[in-house]
C-alpha positions, 0 to 999 in steps of 0.5 A: 258188747260193741267191737271196735276194730282198729290197729290197737285191737287187731291182735285181740280180735285175731285172738278172739276169733282164733280161739272161738274157732278152736273151741268149736272145732273140739266141740264137734268132735265126738269122742266114742262112748266107752268104759275108758273114754270119760276122762278124754271127754272131760279134758276135752271139755276143760280145754274148750272152756279155757279157749271160750274164757280167752275168746270172751276176754279178747272181745271184752278187751276190744269192747272196752277200747275208748272207754272213759275207764280205760286210762291206760290202753297198754296196761288194760290189755296186759291185765286182760292177758294175765286173766286169760293166762291165770284161768288157762293155767288152772284149766289146762292143768286140770285138763291134763291131769284128768287125761292122765288119771283115772281116779280122782287126783288131788290135783283135780280137787283143787280145780273148783277152788283154784277157778273160784280164786281166778275169778276173784282176782280177775274181778279185783284186777278189773275193779282196782284198775278202773278205780284209778287208785294206784295204791289199791291196784298195786296191792291187788297186782301183788296178790294176783302175781303171788297167787299165780305163782302158787298156782303154777308150782302146785299144779306142776307138782301135781302134774308130775305125779300124774305123769309118772304114775301113768308112765307106770301104768303104760309100763305095767299094762303093755308089754311094749313101750307105749310112753311115747303116746303120752309124752306130748302131754308133758311137752305140751304142759311144759310149753304151757308153763314157760309161757307163763314164766315168759308172761311173768317176765313181761309183767316185771318189765312192763314199765321198763318197755318202750314198745308195750302194745308190740310185745303184747301182740307177739305174746298174744300171737305166741299164746294162739300158736300154743293153743293151736299146737295143743289142739292139734296134738289133742285131736292126734291123740284121739286116734290112739286114745284106745291104746293108752286109756285102756291102760290108764283106765285098767285100775278104774275098770277092774277095781284093782291096782295095775300090778302083777299080783300072784293068785293064791294058787300061784303064791302057794306054788311058789311056797311049795317051790321054796320048800323043795316040793314040786307041784304037779298042778304047776307042772302041767300048767307049765307044759300047757303054756309051753305048747301054746307058746310054740304054736304062738312063735310058729305063728309069728304073733310076737310081731303083733303090737298094741296088745295088752298083757291080758290079750296076749295070755288069753291067746295063750290059754292062760292068765298074765300072772300065770304067764309072768310066773312061767317065764320067771321060773322057767326061762329066768326072764320076763315075757317082755324081754323074750318077745323083744328078742324074738322080734329082733331076730325077725327083724335081723333076718328081714333086713338082709333078706327084704332089702327093698323094705325101709328100716322103718317098715322092717321095724314095724313088721317085726313088732315095733310100733315106735321106731326109735324103740325098734332102733334102741332095742336093736343096738342094745341086743345086736351091738349095731344099728339096723342100718350097719347090720344090713350094710354088713350083710349081717356079718357084725 
């Protein structure tokens, strides 16, 4: 594959080198082997493949520069960029859905057929272009655009379902708000789809543009910036993947759905309660939980974050189902809301007594891993912001 370096191929060369470097960087990242990290590795490998396809197509484009078969260089670069975008849509969608799901999702099952269709369309586009049969080439272009639209809409639907399910998994598994740790996935996917829409607009306006190569170059650079942004967020996600994937992998690891299912014993206790019969076993269980909670509160364990419900229940010597049942019956409030109130009370005290600490530090010390969640919960329960509370000396 001969590489022709000149002003007309400069942006393809930059994009090819950049995507190669990004793929090499991701390949060098070792993901710790664990029961819940398989999907993360699958997602990483899919992104690497997408980068490598981009690299190959960019270098292939450069190698074809000056070839007799390339009768319109501007159109040829547009076609090769379309092929990159078409492949990337399928691969990035697969990667993001794989990252969010622990079970095989229908969107993932469409990956291989979608990849096969992309490969066929890529072959037909290049062959029809080189044949210089405009009628044949026009039909193939129309099929390619329709296929691209169907593919994009389908993956958007499946991604949306996967994302919503992952949010539910996080909410059910953790007692604090961890949704912010996967919001980057949705944001990156939205950018990817918007980038695809821009490219479709570019295709529609191609024959009317006076500066086709300039527009193509700008789009290529934007695509590389998106790839870089995706990679940086993915690498950042690796530092917190245990927290997130333990939650979304819970169904696969435990063999059951992530939802609060009261055991047969607790169900029978509820039945006895509804019939007016008091259960001595339940009373003993509740007394044990009450004693454990007093110690737990005295030690300010509620200020610890990134803990699952199973871990907290284990600290209290019970199960998450029994703990949930205790709070519903005895306190009329769920554990998450009760603990949030304790955290806010602790934050209120520290804001007044520790004025040398920033508000963000106070939020972390009182148990909030996300400052926006701390601010939102504080305003909700206190009626003013942490800053206003501190400035008033706690008199609001």
